C-alpha positions as CSV (number, residue, x, y, z in Angstrom):
1,M,44.4,38.9,11.1
2,R,43.9,41.3,14.0
3,D,44.6,38.8,16.8
4,V,45.6,35.3,15.8
5,N,45.7,34.0,19.4
6,V,42.3,35.4,20.4
7,F,41.3,32.2,22.1
8,C,44.4,31.8,24.2
9,F,44.0,29.3,27.0
10,K,46.5,31.0,29.3
11,R,44.7,34.3,29.3
12,A,41.3,32.7,29.1
13,L,39.4,35.8,27.9
14,P,35.8,34.8,26.9
15,R,34.7,36.2,23.5
16,M,31.4,36.4,21.6
17,S,31.8,33.1,19.9
18,W,30.7,29.4,20.0
19,S,34.2,28.1,19.1
20,P,35.2,25.1,21.2
21,R,38.3,26.9,22.4
22,N,36.3,29.9,23.4
23,L,33.7,27.7,25.3
24,F,36.6,26.2,27.2
25,N,37.8,29.6,28.2
26,L,34.2,30.5,29.2
27,W,34.1,27.4,31.4
28,Q,37.5,28.4,32.9
29,R,36.1,31.9,33.9
30,S,32.7,30.7,35.1
31,I,33.3,27.5,37.1
32,G,36.9,26.5,36.2
33,P,40.3,27.3,37.8
34,K,40.4,30.9,36.3
35,Q,37.3,31.9,38.4
36,R,39.5,32.7,41.4
37,G,41.2,35.5,39.4
38,T,37.9,37.4,39.4
39,N,37.4,37.1,43.2
40,F,38.7,40.3,44.7
41,F,37.5,39.8,48.3
42,K,40.9,38.4,49.3
43,S,43.3,39.9,46.8
44,T,46.9,41.0,47.2
45,T,46.8,43.3,44.2
46,T,46.0,47.0,44.4
47,L,42.7,48.7,43.6
48,F,44.2,50.0,40.3
49,Q,45.2,46.5,39.3
50,N,41.8,45.1,40.1
51,R,40.0,47.8,38.1
52,W,42.4,47.3,35.1
53,Q,41.9,43.5,35.2
54,S,38.1,43.8,35.4
55,K,38.2,46.3,32.5
56,A,40.2,43.8,30.4
57,L,37.9,40.9,31.1
58,V,34.8,43.0,30.3
59,R,36.2,44.5,27.1
60,A,37.4,41.1,25.9
61,Y,33.8,39.8,25.7
62,H,31.9,43.1,25.0
63,G,33.3,44.6,21.9
64,D,36.9,43.5,21.7
65,F,36.8,44.3,18.0
66,I,36.1,48.0,18.8
67,N,39.1,50.3,19.4
68,E,39.4,51.4,23.0
69,K,39.4,55.1,22.2
70,I,36.3,54.7,20.0
71,F,34.6,52.6,22.7
72,K,35.2,55.3,25.4
73,R,34.0,58.1,23.1
74,W,30.9,56.6,21.5
75,Y,29.8,53.4,23.2
76,L,29.8,54.6,26.8
77,P,26.6,56.3,28.1
78,S,27.0,60.1,28.5
79,T,26.2,59.6,32.2
80,L,27.4,56.3,33.6
81,P,24.9,54.8,36.1
82,D,25.9,54.8,39.8
83,V,26.4,51.2,41.0
84,R,26.8,52.2,44.7
85,P,23.8,52.5,47.1
86,R,22.8,56.1,47.6
87,R,22.7,55.9,51.4
88,S,24.3,53.5,53.8
89,A,22.6,51.5,56.6
90,N,24.2,53.7,59.3
91,S,22.8,56.9,57.9
92,T,19.4,55.4,57.7
93,T,19.6,54.2,61.3
94,D,20.7,57.6,62.4
95,A,17.9,59.3,60.5
96,V,15.3,57.0,62.1
97,G,16.7,57.5,65.6
98,L,16.8,61.2,65.2
99,A,13.2,61.3,64.1
100,R,12.2,59.1,67.1
101,W,14.1,61.5,69.4
102,A,12.2,64.5,67.9
103,R,8.9,62.6,68.4
104,K,8.3,62.4,64.7
105,D,7.0,58.9,64.7
106,R,5.3,59.1,61.3
107,V,8.6,60.2,59.6
108,A,10.5,57.5,61.4
109,D,8.1,54.8,60.4
110,K,8.2,56.0,56.8
111,E,12.0,56.0,56.8
112,A,12.1,52.5,58.3
113,R,9.5,51.2,55.8
114,L,11.5,52.6,52.8
115,R,14.6,51.0,54.1
116,E,12.8,47.6,54.4
117,E,11.5,47.9,50.9
118,E,14.9,48.7,49.5
119,D,16.4,45.7,51.3
120,A,13.7,43.4,50.1
121,K,14.0,44.5,46.4
122,G,17.7,45.0,46.3
123,L,19.6,47.2,43.8
124,A,19.2,46.8,40.1
125,P,22.4,45.8,38.3
126,V,22.6,49.1,36.5
127,G,26.3,48.8,36.1
128,S,25.8,46.3,33.3
129,L,23.8,48.9,31.3
130,M,27.0,50.7,30.4
131,L,27.3,47.9,27.8
132,S,23.9,48.4,26.3
133,E,25.2,50.4,23.4
134,I,27.3,47.4,22.3
135,E,24.2,45.2,22.2
136,R,22.6,47.6,19.7
137,R,25.2,47.0,17.1
138,I,23.9,45.3,14.0
139,D,26.7,42.6,14.0
140,V,26.0,41.8,17.7
141,V,22.3,41.5,17.0
142,V,23.0,39.0,14.2
143,F,25.1,37.0,16.6
144,R,22.6,37.2,19.5
145,A,19.8,36.0,17.1
146,C,21.8,32.8,16.5
147,L,22.3,33.6,12.8
148,A,26.1,33.5,13.1
149,S,28.6,31.4,15.0
150,S,30.5,34.4,16.3
151,V,30.4,38.1,16.3
152,Y,33.4,38.1,14.0
153,E,31.5,36.1,11.4
154,A,28.5,38.4,11.9
155,R,30.7,41.4,11.2
156,R,32.0,39.7,8.1
157,L,28.5,39.0,6.8
158,V,27.5,42.7,7.3
159,I,30.6,44.0,5.5
160,H,30.2,41.5,2.6
161,G,26.6,42.6,2.0
162,D,24.9,39.5,3.2
163,V,22.7,41.4,5.7
164,L,19.7,43.5,5.0
165,L,18.5,46.3,7.3
166,N,14.7,46.9,6.9
167,G,14.9,45.3,3.5
168,K,17.9,47.2,2.2
169,K,21.5,46.1,1.9
170,H,23.5,47.5,4.8
171,Q,27.3,47.2,5.0
172,N,28.2,49.3,8.0
173,A,28.8,47.0,10.9
174,N,29.1,49.9,13.4
175,T,25.4,50.9,13.0
176,R,23.4,50.9,16.2
177,L,19.8,49.8,15.7
178,A,16.7,51.5,16.9
179,P,13.7,49.6,18.4
180,G,11.6,48.0,15.6
181,D,14.5,47.6,13.1
182,M,14.5,44.2,11.2
183,V,17.7,42.5,10.2
184,S,17.7,39.8,7.6
185,V,20.6,37.5,6.6
186,D,21.1,35.8,3.3
187,P,20.3,32.0,3.9
188,A,23.1,31.0,1.6
189,A,25.6,32.8,3.9
190,I,24.4,31.2,7.2
191,R,26.6,28.3,8.3
192,F,23.9,26.7,10.5
193,L,21.7,26.0,7.4
194,R,24.3,23.7,5.9
195,P,24.6,20.0,6.7
196,L,27.5,19.2,9.1
197,D,30.0,17.6,6.7
198,G,27.3,15.5,5.1
199,K,26.4,13.7,8.3
200,K,22.8,14.6,8.0
201,T,22.5,12.8,4.7
202,E,24.2,9.7,6.1
203,V,22.0,9.6,9.1
204,N,18.9,9.9,6.9
205,E,20.1,7.0,4.8
206,E,20.8,4.9,7.8
207,E,17.3,5.6,9.2
208,E,15.7,4.7,5.9
209,S,17.7,1.4,5.8
210,D,16.7,0.6,9.4
211,E,13.1,1.2,8.7
212,A,13.2,-1.0,5.6
213,A,14.9,-3.8,7.6
214,E,12.2,-3.5,10.3
215,D,9.4,-3.7,7.7
216,A,11.0,-6.8,6.2
217,E,11.3,-8.5,9.6
218,A,7.7,-7.6,10.4
219,S,6.4,-9.0,7.1
220,A,8.5,-12.2,7.6
221,A,7.2,-12.6,11.1
222,E,3.6,-12.1,10.0
223,A,4.0,-14.7,7.2
224,E,5.6,-17.3,9.5
225,A,3.3,-17.0,12.6
226,P,0.2,-14.8,11.9
227,E,-1.4,-15.6,15.2
228,Q,1.6,-14.6,17.3
229,F,2.1,-11.4,15.2
230,E,-1.5,-10.4,15.7
231,A,-1.2,-11.0,19.5
232,K,1.9,-8.8,19.7
233,T,0.3,-6.0,17.7
234,K,-2.8,-6.1,19.9
235,A,-0.7,-6.0,23.1
236,K,1.1,-2.8,22.1
237,P,-1.3,0.0,21.6
238,A,-0.6,2.4,18.8
239,A,1.1,5.7,19.8
240,K,-1.3,8.6,20.2
241,P,-0.6,11.2,17.5
242,G,0.4,14.6,18.8
243,P,-1.5,17.8,18.2
244,T,-1.5,19.2,14.7
245,G,-1.7,22.8,13.4
246,P,0.6,25.7,12.4
247,Q,1.7,26.1,16.1
248,Y,2.9,22.5,16.2
249,P,5.3,22.2,13.2
250,W,7.3,19.4,14.7
251,N,4.3,17.0,14.6
252,R,3.8,17.4,10.9
253,K,4.5,14.4,8.6
254,D,5.7,16.6,5.8
255,K,8.7,18.6,7.1
256,A,10.3,19.4,3.8
257,D,9.4,23.1,3.9
258,L,10.8,23.7,7.4
259,T,14.1,25.6,7.6
260,P,16.9,23.2,8.5
261,F,19.0,24.4,11.4
262,H,22.2,22.6,12.4
263,P,23.9,24.4,15.3
264,P,27.1,22.8,16.7
265,P,26.2,20.2,19.4
266,F,28.6,21.7,21.9
267,S,26.9,25.1,21.8
268,S,23.6,23.9,23.3
269,P,24.4,24.7,26.9
270,W,25.3,28.3,26.0
271,M,22.9,29.1,23.2
272,F,20.2,31.5,24.1
273,I,18.3,34.5,22.7
274,P,17.9,37.7,24.7
275,A,14.4,39.0,25.5
276,Y,14.9,42.2,23.4
277,I,15.4,40.3,20.1
278,E,12.6,38.4,18.3
279,P,14.2,36.0,15.7
280,S,12.4,34.2,12.9
281,F,14.4,31.2,11.6
282,A,11.9,30.5,8.9
283,T,12.8,33.9,7.2
284,C,16.4,34.1,8.6
285,S,15.6,37.5,10.2
286,A,15.4,39.1,13.6
287,I,13.7,42.2,15.0
288,Y,15.3,44.4,17.6
289,L,12.4,45.1,19.8
290,R,13.7,47.5,22.4
291,H,16.8,48.5,24.4
292,P,18.0,46.1,27.1
293,T,16.9,46.9,30.6
294,A,17.7,45.9,34.2
295,R,15.6,45.4,37.3
296,P,16.5,44.3,40.9
297,G,18.1,40.8,40.6
298,Y,18.1,40.6,36.8
299,S,19.9,42.2,33.9
300,E,19.1,41.6,30.2
301,I,22.7,42.3,29.1
302,P,24.2,38.9,28.2
303,T,27.6,38.7,30.0
304,P,29.7,35.8,31.4
305,Y,30.2,37.6,34.7
306,D,27.8,38.5,37.5
307,A,25.8,41.6,36.3
308,D,26.1,43.0,39.8
309,G,29.4,41.5,40.7
310,E,32.8,43.0,41.4
311,V,34.1,42.6,37.8
312,I,31.3,44.8,36.3
313,R,31.6,47.3,39.2
314,F,35.4,47.7,38.9
315,A,35.1,48.1,35.1
316,W,32.5,50.8,35.7
317,E,34.8,52.6,38.2
318,W,37.6,52.4,35.6
319,Y,35.6,54.0,32.9
320,A,34.1,56.5,35.3
321,K,37.6,58.1,35.5
322,V,38.7,57.8,31.9
323,R,35.5,58.7,30.0
324,P,35.7,61.6,27.6
325,R,34.6,65.0,28.9
326,V,33.7,67.1,25.8
327,R,32.6,66.1,22.3
328,S,33.3,68.7,19.7
329,K,31.4,69.2,16.4
330,S,34.2,67.6,14.5
331,Q,34.1,64.5,16.8
332,L,30.3,64.4,16.4
333,A,30.7,64.2,12.7
334,R,32.7,61.0,13.0
335,M,30.2,59.3,15.3
336,P,29.0,55.9,14.1
337,E,25.5,55.7,12.7
338,N,22.9,55.8,15.5
339,R,19.4,55.1,14.3
């Protein structure tokens, strides 16, 4: 195994997994005691150490199964986005004051209005977009669509031939999808479609026995005191049936044809599906709609850290210095499949 202690509590590096140990590490880094390690406002470490630690945290979650050299060469954008503001507040104030002194009121008003609009909107967290190439991988898309419990299991499903890409078997887990690609997973290989240690069958049997007992009690009460039984039934109005139709499958009486889905109960606070993926649990498939984007105050890149926080910015600064310069033809021939 590549890393046996990948969910180490001491390091507390979050991964793409719904394992209980990983969720504990995710709690430690989000609201737990390890959160202080990502606060660099008051830090005794050097700038180099802060950047290296941020890079380690970001890479642990985003593509830790990818070699660092391959990540820098093929999974970083050719031009990394600038996460710093283009102009400072002092330069804008000086420009407005200079325009006022030169009696160019229209220019000064325009400059001041642009500054107010930028302050109101804020800057888009474009630093998180350096991880968009990771989100295009077929194994990551299978995990994000909630068809696998971890990205490691999704990678295993792809390699073992349990995943179809646009209806054809695809066994290259390094493939980056294009908008409109559909990924299908063999239902027999999805762990969430299996009962949790037979508990579902036991629960159904208990419910059936409870219903039978209630029916027996009701029939006995009706036989002993029919007048009292009629009064109780009249006092309690019947429940109003819910809306029916194909858009309300949970209100149907016959649910035998619905796809069973048994996610682990502890994953419910963390389970979500990004906006750029459209899954279909009835067919065990997902469509990669588009590339993830970012706008002021929001980023579609799923990450356990602040998309515009110091961890992402320091990681960007690290890779801005170590990104590859030239890509030769021999290197381009070894590039992972990019649809």
